[in-house]
C-alpha positions as CSV (number, residue, x, y, z in Angstrom):
1,X,8.3,108.0,135.7
2,X,5.9,110.7,136.9
3,X,3.2,109.7,139.4
4,X,-0.4,110.4,138.6
5,X,-0.5,113.3,141.0
6,X,2.7,114.8,139.5
7,X,1.2,114.4,136.0
8,X,-2.0,116.2,137.0
9,X,0.0,119.0,138.7
10,X,2.1,119.4,135.6
11,X,-1.0,119.7,133.4
12,X,-2.6,122.3,135.7
13,X,0.5,124.5,135.9
14,X,1.2,124.5,132.2
15,X,-2.3,125.1,130.9
16,X,-4.1,123.3,128.1
17,X,-1.5,121.2,126.3
18,X,-1.0,118.0,124.4
19,X,1.0,115.8,126.8
20,X,0.9,112.3,125.5
21,X,3.1,109.2,125.1
22,X,6.0,111.2,123.5
23,X,6.6,113.3,126.6
24,X,6.3,110.2,128.9
25,X,8.8,108.3,126.8
26,X,11.3,111.1,126.8
27,X,11.2,111.4,130.6
28,X,11.5,107.6,130.9
29,X,14.6,107.6,128.8
30,X,16.2,110.4,130.9
31,X,15.4,108.5,134.1
32,X,17.2,105.4,132.7
33,X,20.4,107.1,131.7
34,X,22.2,107.0,135.1
35,X,21.6,103.2,135.3
36,X,22.9,102.7,131.8
37,X,26.1,104.7,132.4
38,X,26.8,102.6,135.4
39,X,27.1,99.6,133.2
40,X,29.7,101.1,130.8
41,X,33.0,99.2,131.2
42,X,35.0,102.2,130.0
43,X,34.8,106.0,130.0
44,X,33.0,107.6,127.1
45,X,33.2,111.1,125.6
46,X,31.9,114.2,127.4
47,X,28.1,114.1,127.3
48,X,25.6,116.7,128.5
49,X,22.3,115.3,129.6
50,X,19.1,117.4,130.0
51,X,15.4,117.2,129.5
52,X,15.0,117.5,125.8
53,X,11.7,119.2,125.3
54,X,8.2,119.9,126.4
55,X,5.2,120.1,124.2
56,X,3.2,123.3,124.2
57,X,0.3,123.8,121.8
58,X,1.7,120.9,119.8
59,X,5.1,122.5,119.2
60,X,8.5,121.1,120.5
61,X,10.4,123.7,122.4
62,X,13.8,123.6,124.3
63,X,13.4,123.8,128.0
64,X,15.9,125.4,130.4
65,X,19.2,123.5,130.6
66,X,19.7,121.3,133.7
67,X,23.1,120.8,135.4
68,X,25.6,119.1,133.1
69,X,26.9,115.6,133.9
70,X,30.6,115.5,132.8
71,X,32.4,112.3,132.3
72,X,36.2,113.0,131.7
73,X,37.9,110.9,129.0
74,X,41.5,110.4,127.9
75,X,42.8,109.4,124.4
76,X,44.5,106.3,125.8
77,X,41.1,105.1,127.2
78,X,39.5,105.6,123.8
79,X,42.4,103.9,122.0
80,X,42.3,100.9,124.3
81,X,38.5,100.5,124.0
82,X,38.7,100.5,120.2
83,X,41.9,98.6,119.8
84,X,43.6,101.5,118.0
85,X,47.3,101.4,117.8
86,X,49.9,103.8,116.4
87,X,52.5,102.3,114.1
88,X,55.0,103.4,115.2
89,X,54.1,105.3,118.3
90,X,57.2,107.5,117.8
91,X,59.4,107.8,114.7
92,X,62.9,109.1,114.3
93,X,63.6,110.1,110.8
94,X,66.7,111.2,109.0
95,X,66.1,114.4,107.2
96,X,65.1,114.4,104.5
97,X,63.7,110.9,104.3
98,X,61.7,109.3,101.5
99,X,58.6,107.2,101.7
100,X,57.9,107.5,105.4
101,X,54.7,105.7,106.5
102,X,52.5,106.5,109.5
103,X,49.6,104.3,110.3
104,X,46.7,104.2,112.8
105,X,45.1,100.8,113.0
106,X,41.9,99.6,114.7
107,X,40.5,96.1,115.1
108,X,37.2,97.5,113.9
109,X,36.2,99.0,110.5
110,X,36.2,102.8,110.2
111,X,33.7,104.8,108.2
112,X,35.9,107.8,107.8
113,X,39.3,109.2,108.8
114,X,40.8,112.6,108.9
115,X,44.4,113.6,109.7
116,X,46.3,116.6,111.0
117,X,49.8,116.7,109.5
118,X,52.7,118.6,111.0
119,X,53.6,121.5,108.7
120,X,50.1,121.8,107.4
121,X,47.4,124.1,109.0
122,X,44.3,122.2,107.7
123,X,42.8,118.9,108.7
124,X,42.6,116.5,105.7
125,X,40.4,113.6,104.8
126,X,42.7,110.7,103.9
127,X,41.2,110.6,100.5
128,X,42.0,114.3,99.8
129,X,45.5,114.7,101.0
130,X,47.9,117.5,99.9
131,X,50.6,116.9,97.2
132,X,53.5,114.7,98.2
133,X,51.4,112.8,100.7
134,X,49.2,109.8,99.9
135,X,47.0,107.4,101.7
136,X,48.7,104.5,103.4
137,X,47.1,101.3,104.7
138,X,44.9,98.5,103.6
139,X,41.5,100.3,103.8
140,X,39.2,102.0,106.2
141,X,37.0,98.9,106.1
142,X,39.9,97.0,107.6
143,X,40.5,99.6,110.2
144,X,43.6,101.2,108.7
145,X,44.1,104.9,108.3
146,X,47.6,106.3,107.5
147,X,49.7,108.5,105.3
148,X,52.9,108.1,103.3
149,X,55.3,111.1,103.0
150,X,57.0,111.0,99.7
151,X,59.6,113.3,101.3
152,X,59.7,114.1,105.0
153,X,61.4,117.3,105.9
154,X,62.1,119.3,109.0
155,X,58.8,121.2,108.6
156,X,57.0,117.9,109.2
157,X,58.4,117.3,112.6
158,X,55.8,117.3,115.4
159,X,52.7,115.3,116.2
160,X,50.7,113.6,113.5
161,X,47.1,113.0,114.5
162,X,44.5,110.7,113.0
163,X,40.7,110.9,113.7
164,X,38.9,107.7,113.0
165,X,35.1,107.4,113.0
166,X,34.2,104.0,114.3
167,X,30.6,103.1,115.1
168,X,29.5,106.7,115.0
169,X,32.2,107.9,117.4
170,X,35.4,109.7,116.6
171,X,38.6,108.5,118.2
172,X,42.0,110.0,118.1
173,X,45.5,108.6,118.0
174,X,48.8,110.3,117.4
175,X,52.4,109.6,116.3
176,X,55.3,111.8,117.3
177,X,57.8,112.6,114.5
178,X,61.3,113.6,115.7
179,X,64.5,114.1,113.7
180,X,67.1,111.4,114.0
181,X,70.4,113.1,115.0
182,X,73.8,111.4,114.7
183,X,76.0,111.4,117.7
184,X,79.3,113.2,118.2
185,X,82.4,111.2,117.4
186,X,82.9,108.4,120.0
187,X,85.2,109.3,122.9
188,X,87.3,106.9,125.0
189,X,88.9,108.0,128.3
190,X,90.9,106.1,130.8
191,X,90.6,106.1,134.5
192,X,92.7,108.4,136.7
193,X,94.2,105.5,138.5
194,X,95.6,103.9,135.3
195,X,99.4,103.6,135.4
196,X,101.0,105.0,132.2
197,X,104.8,105.1,131.7
198,X,106.2,107.2,128.9
199,X,103.1,106.9,126.8
200,X,102.7,103.2,127.4
201,X,100.6,101.2,129.9
202,X,102.2,99.3,132.7
203,X,101.3,95.6,132.4
204,X,99.4,93.6,135.0
205,X,96.8,96.2,136.1
206,X,93.0,96.7,135.7
207,X,92.5,99.1,132.9
208,X,89.3,101.3,133.3
209,X,88.1,102.7,130.0
210,X,84.9,104.8,129.6
211,X,83.2,105.0,126.2
212,X,80.9,107.9,125.5
213,X,78.6,108.7,122.6
214,X,77.0,112.1,123.1
215,X,74.2,114.2,121.7
216,X,72.2,111.7,119.6
217,X,68.6,111.2,119.0
218,X,67.7,108.4,119.7
219,X,70.5,107.0,121.9
220,X,73.4,105.2,120.3
221,X,74.0,101.5,120.9
222,X,77.5,100.8,122.3
223,X,79.5,97.6,121.3
224,X,82.9,96.7,122.7
225,X,85.6,94.7,120.9
226,X,89.1,93.5,121.6
227,X,90.5,93.8,118.0
228,X,87.7,92.0,116.2
229,X,86.5,89.9,119.0
230,X,83.5,90.8,121.2
231,X,84.5,91.6,124.8
232,X,83.0,89.5,127.6
233,X,80.0,91.4,129.0
234,X,81.1,90.6,132.5
235,X,83.8,93.2,132.1
236,X,81.3,95.9,131.3
237,X,79.4,98.2,133.7
238,X,75.8,99.4,133.1
239,X,75.0,101.9,130.4
240,X,74.4,105.4,131.8
241,X,72.0,107.8,130.0
242,X,71.5,111.5,130.2
243,X,69.4,114.0,128.2
244,X,69.6,117.6,127.3
245,X,68.2,120.0,124.7
246,X,70.1,121.9,122.1
247,X,69.7,125.5,121.1
248,X,66.8,124.5,118.8
249,X,65.0,122.7,121.6
250,X,65.7,119.3,120.2
251,X,66.1,116.4,122.6
252,X,69.6,115.0,122.7
253,X,70.6,111.7,124.4
254,X,74.1,110.8,125.6
255,X,75.2,107.3,126.7
256,X,78.4,106.1,128.4
257,X,79.7,102.7,129.7
258,X,82.8,101.6,131.6
259,X,85.1,98.7,130.7
260,X,87.2,97.0,133.4
261,X,89.8,94.8,131.8
262,X,93.0,93.3,133.3
263,X,95.9,93.8,130.9
264,X,99.1,91.8,130.6
265,X,102.0,91.7,128.1
266,X,100.0,89.2,126.0
267,X,97.7,92.1,125.1
268,X,100.5,94.2,123.6
269,X,99.7,95.5,120.2
270,X,96.0,94.8,120.5
271,X,93.2,97.4,120.5
272,X,90.2,98.0,122.6
273,X,87.4,99.2,120.3
274,X,84.1,100.9,121.2
275,X,81.6,101.3,118.5
276,X,78.7,103.7,118.8
277,X,76.1,102.4,116.3
278,X,73.4,104.7,115.1
279,X,71.3,104.6,111.9
280,X,71.7,108.4,111.3
281,X,75.4,107.8,110.7
282,X,76.1,107.3,107.1
283,X,78.4,104.2,107.6
284,X,76.3,103.0,110.5
285,X,78.7,103.7,113.4
286,X,81.4,105.8,114.9
287,X,84.2,104.0,116.7
288,X,87.0,104.9,119.1
289,X,89.9,102.7,119.8
290,X,92.7,102.5,122.4
291,X,96.0,100.7,121.5
292,X,97.4,98.5,124.2
293,X,101.1,99.2,124.1
294,X,103.6,98.3,126.8
295,X,107.3,99.0,127.3
296,X,109.4,96.0,128.0
297,X,112.8,94.5,127.6
298,X,113.2,91.8,124.9
299,X,111.6,88.6,126.2
300,X,113.7,85.6,127.2
301,X,112.1,82.9,125.1
302,X,112.4,83.4,121.3
303,X,111.1,81.4,118.4
304,X,113.8,79.8,116.3
305,X,113.7,78.8,112.6
306,X,116.8,77.2,111.0
307,X,117.3,76.8,107.2
308,X,120.2,75.6,105.1
309,X,121.9,79.0,105.0
310,X,120.2,81.2,107.5
311,X,119.2,81.5,111.2
312,X,116.2,83.6,112.2
313,X,115.0,84.4,115.7
314,X,111.6,85.9,116.5
315,X,111.7,88.0,119.7
316,X,109.1,90.1,121.5
317,X,110.0,93.6,122.7
318,X,108.8,97.2,122.9
319,X,110.0,99.6,121.9
320,X,111.7,98.2,118.8
321,X,115.0,96.5,119.7
322,X,118.4,97.1,118.0
323,X,120.1,93.8,117.2
324,X,123.6,92.5,116.4
325,X,125.3,89.2,115.9
326,X,128.6,88.1,117.3
327,X,130.6,85.2,115.6
328,X,134.2,84.3,116.5
329,X,134.7,87.7,118.2
330,X,133.3,89.4,115.1
331,X,130.3,91.7,115.7
332,X,127.9,92.3,112.8
333,X,125.3,95.1,113.4
334,X,121.9,95.0,111.9
335,X,122.0,96.0,108.2
336,X,125.7,95.1,107.8
337,X,127.6,92.3,106.2
338,X,131.0,90.8,107.3
339,X,132.7,87.9,105.5
340,X,130.2,85.1,105.0
341,X,127.6,86.7,107.2
342,X,124.9,89.2,106.6
343,X,122.7,90.7,109.4
344,X,119.3,92.1,108.5
345,X,117.3,94.8,110.2
346,X,114.6,93.4,112.5
347,X,111.3,93.0,110.7
348,X,108.2,94.2,112.5
349,X,105.6,91.4,112.6
350,X,103.2,93.4,114.7
351,X,102.1,93.1,118.3
352,X,105.6,93.7,119.5
353,X,107.1,90.7,117.5
354,X,110.3,91.2,115.5
355,X,112.0,88.8,113.1
356,X,115.8,88.9,113.3
357,X,117.6,87.2,110.4
358,X,121.3,86.1,109.9
359,X,122.2,84.8,106.5
360,X,125.2,82.5,106.0
361,X,126.6,82.8,102.4
362,X,129.6,80.4,102.6
363,X,128.8,76.7,102.8
364,X,132.3,76.0,104.2
365,X,131.8,78.1,107.2
366,X,133.0,76.4,110.4
367,X,129.7,75.6,112.1
368,X,131.3,74.9,115.4
369,X,131.4,78.6,116.2
370,X,129.4,80.1,118.9
371,X,126.9,82.7,117.6
372,X,125.3,85.3,119.9
373,X,122.4,87.5,118.9
374,X,122.0,90.6,121.1
375,X,118.7,92.5,121.3
376,X,118.4,95.8,123.3
377,X,116.1,98.7,123.7
378,X,116.0,101.5,126.2
379,X,114.7,99.2,128.9
380,X,117.5,96.7,128.8
381,X,119.5,94.1,126.8
382,X,119.2,90.4,126.3
383,X,121.7,87.9,124.7
384,X,120.6,84.8,122.8
385,X,123.5,82.4,122.5
386,X,123.5,79.7,119.8
387,X,126.2,76.9,120.0
388,X,126.7,74.5,117.1
389,X,128.0,71.0,117.2
390,X,128.6,68.9,114.1
391,X,127.0,65.4,114.0
392,X,127.2,62.8,111.4
393,X,124.1,62.0,109.4
394,X,122.4,58.8,110.5
395,X,119.2,58.6,108.5
396,X,119.4,56.7,105.2
397,X,119.1,58.7,102.0
398,X,120.6,61.8,103.4
399,X,123.9,61.4,101.5
400,X,126.8,63.6,102.9
401,X,124.5,66.2,104.4
402,X,125.8,67.4,107.8
403,X,123.5,68.4,110.7
404,X,124.3,70.7,113.6
405,X,122.8,70.6,117.0
406,X,121.9,74.1,118.2
407,X,121.5,75.0,121.9
408,X,120.0,78.5,122.5
409,X,119.6,80.4,125.7
410,X,119.8,83.8,127.2
411,X,122.2,84.8,129.9
412,X,119.5,86.6,131.8
413,X,117.0,83.7,132.3
414,X,119.1,80.6,131.3
415,X,116.4,79.5,128.9
416,X,117.6,76.6,126.7
417,X,116.0,75.8,123.4
418,X,117.3,72.9,121.2
419,X,116.8,72.6,117.5
420,X,118.7,71.3,114.5
421,X,120.5,73.3,111.9
422,X,120.7,71.5,108.6
423,X,123.6,72.1,106.2
424,X,123.6,71.3,102.6
425,X,126.8,69.6,101.2
C-alpha cells in the first residue's frame, strides 16, 4: 500500500489524473502476491507478474514491464497435483495391433481435452479425432480423456500426449508407445567345466547351463523345467539383463540365467527345458532343451516279469545294448529262434530302459535248465543268470500246474532276485 506522501508525490509527478480506488486495489493485489505464492503447496505454471496499468486521463495504458518472477514447473508435479495418471504409462504393441486404448485419467472433472498423436502433425480435440481413431474413456466430466486406435501401426510409435483443462489450467500427461519385438530363438549353453564324454555327460557332476533370450522388447520371461516339472528356484542364479539398440534405433533387451543342477544316472533320458515367454511370439514362447544322456554299462539290477510261456527282463543301459540268451549251451542272439526258444530285439522304453524278451514255445521244455541273458554295449558286458527249479503245487485249486523258482543275479555284482515262473499243464 502507498503511503500518503508517496501518493501525493505520484500525483504531482504524473500531472492531473484520475487516481481512485481502482489503482489502489491493483497495487494492493500486487503487494499480496508474494505472500500468496508462499502458501502454495506445489509448484504452479510459469507466471509473469507486473504492475498492470496506470490511469492517465481516464484511459488504462500498459506500463513498462517489471522484472519477471519465474517459477519452474515439471509435468510430474502437475500430474501429481491433479491426480492425473497415464494408463498405461508405457505400452508395447505388436504391429499391427487392433483396438489399442490409451487413457489419461484425473480425479477431477475436465472441461476440455486435446491430444497429440504420433504419426499426425496436428493437435486434435478428443471430440474431433482423425479417421481410425475414436474417443476412449467414460467422459471428460469423470476426468477421463483417451483415444482408441482401430489399427496401430509403426507410424504411430512415439509419445502420445493429452492436454486436460481442469479448473481453468491445462495439464499434460504422456504415454510412450513402443513396438513389441519377439526375441531370438532361445539359446542354451553349458559351462566350460562340464565333463562330456563322446557326446554324453559324465554322471555325478554339477551341470551349469545358461539360458539366453536376446533382442526382445520388452524383456522375455524365463521359465525352467525338468521334463514337464518346474525346477527348484534354489538351483537358479539371478536374471541378468542387458540393453542395446538395433539399426533402426529400437531398444532391445537381452536376458540370461544360469542353472546349477547335480546330475546322476537317474536323470538319464530326461530334458532340461528353458522357456522364453513373450507375448510377441505367436505361440507365446520359444524354448530350448538339453537332453541328459549318459554312457553306462547295463545296470546290475533288472526288473523281471515271468509269464506262462515267456521271460522278460528290463535293463537300463546306454548306448543300446546287444542281447543274447544261453540255454543248455545253446546261444540265441536277439532276433533269432532256436528250437523252442525265440529271442526278441530289445524294446526301447525310453530313459535308457530296454525290455528284453525270451519266448518259450514248447510246454514240455525242461525247466531245470540254467538260462543266461547277456547284455553288452561298448562300455562293457553284464550277464543275468536265471536258474529254474521245479516245485510241486501246494495251493488248492491249482490242479496239475507246476511252478518254478527262479533265482537271478549278475556275475559282476552278485545281485540275487527271486521270483516264480508259472507253467501251464
